[in-house]
Structures are given as C-alpha cells and as structure tokens.
N, C-alpha and C positions, 0 to 999 in steps of 0.2 A: 768631330763628334759633338753633337749638341749637349749642353748641360742639362741634367735632370732637374726638374722642379722639386724643391724641398716639400715633403709632406709632414705637417706638424703632427706630433704624437702626443696624446693626452692619456691620463690614467683615470679609470672609473673609480669613484670614491667607495663604491660598494665592494666590487670583486677584485679591485687593484689590477685589472687587466689593462695593458697599454694597447691603444688602438689609434688609428688616424682620427684626427679631430672631427672630421665630417661624419664619422660613424657613431659619435656619442652625442648626447643631449647636453646642452650647457644651461646651467642655472646661474644667474648673476645677481649679486647684491649691488644695486646701483649706488652712485655717490649720494643720492638722496636717502638711501636706506631701504628702498623697496626691494623685494625679492621677486624676480620674474624669470620665466623661461625665455631663453634667448635663441630663437631658431636660426638667426643669422650668424651667431657666434662672434659678433663684432661690437656688441654694446659695451659701453664703458662700465667698469666696476670689477669687483672681485668675483671670479667665476669658479664653478665646480662642475665636473663632468660626471655623467652616469650613462651606462650602457642603455641601448634602446630596447630593453626587454623588461617585462613586468617584474620578474624575480629580482633583478638588480635594483630597480626602483623601490620595491617593497623593502629590500634589505637596507637600502640607504635611508629610507624613512623610518623604519623600525629602530635602527641603531643610531638614529640622529646624525648620520655621517655628513649629510648636506649641511645641517645646522652647524656642525663643528667646523666644516670647511669655510662656510660663509661667515661664521662668527655672529649669526643672528638667528632668531627663531624662524622657522619656515611656516608661512601662512598656509592654512588648510586648503584654500583655493589653488595655490601653486602646487601643493602636493597632489591634489586631485587632477590638475592639468597634466602633470608629469605622468601619472598613472594612465590617463587617457591616451597621451601621445605614445607611450610605450606599447599599449595594447594595439593602437593603430599600426605602429611599426611592425609588430609581430604578425598582425593580420596581413599586411602587405607582403611580408616575407613569405608567408604560407601561400598566398595567391601567386607569387612569382615562381615558386618551386614546382 
C-alpha cells in the first residue's frame, strides 16, 4: 500500500478555521521587514494565513489580526492586494459552480 502524501494544515487568522495550506493565502514578513503576499507559500520569513474570501480578509484587516501575527504594520498596498485576490478567488469559485 503506497504511503499518503502529508497535506499541511494552516489556520486562518480571521475565522480560525483550519484548512489545507493551498486553500489559504499567505502573507509574509520577509527578513528585510517588507510585508508581501506570497502566492507560492515558500518565501522566507514569518507567515500568516487568511481564507480566500473577502469577508475573512476584511475581518483580518479591521481587527488588525495580520499585523498582530506578523508583528509589523500592514502596508495599505498589501491590504488592497489581499482584497483583490480574495475577490478574484470568490469570482472564480462562482464561475466553477
């Protein structure tokens, strides 16, 4: 019997739902101190995860949950990028259904 591949599980900072790493968006504070969205999930630095839906992203931004996790202020352009990516993900989900 072949061994199953391990699926990493991460928790959304907003809703605290555990989900496979691939189903969440990663935001990372790089060693240089920059805060960026990490679509590959492999960049070096401190990471935080949020669901791919607008409501979770808005909750995370409003309650400063990403800032708390990353221990630095979140730049406005990164917050805007997260909202756009979440809206795109929701739109893709609707078209798939």
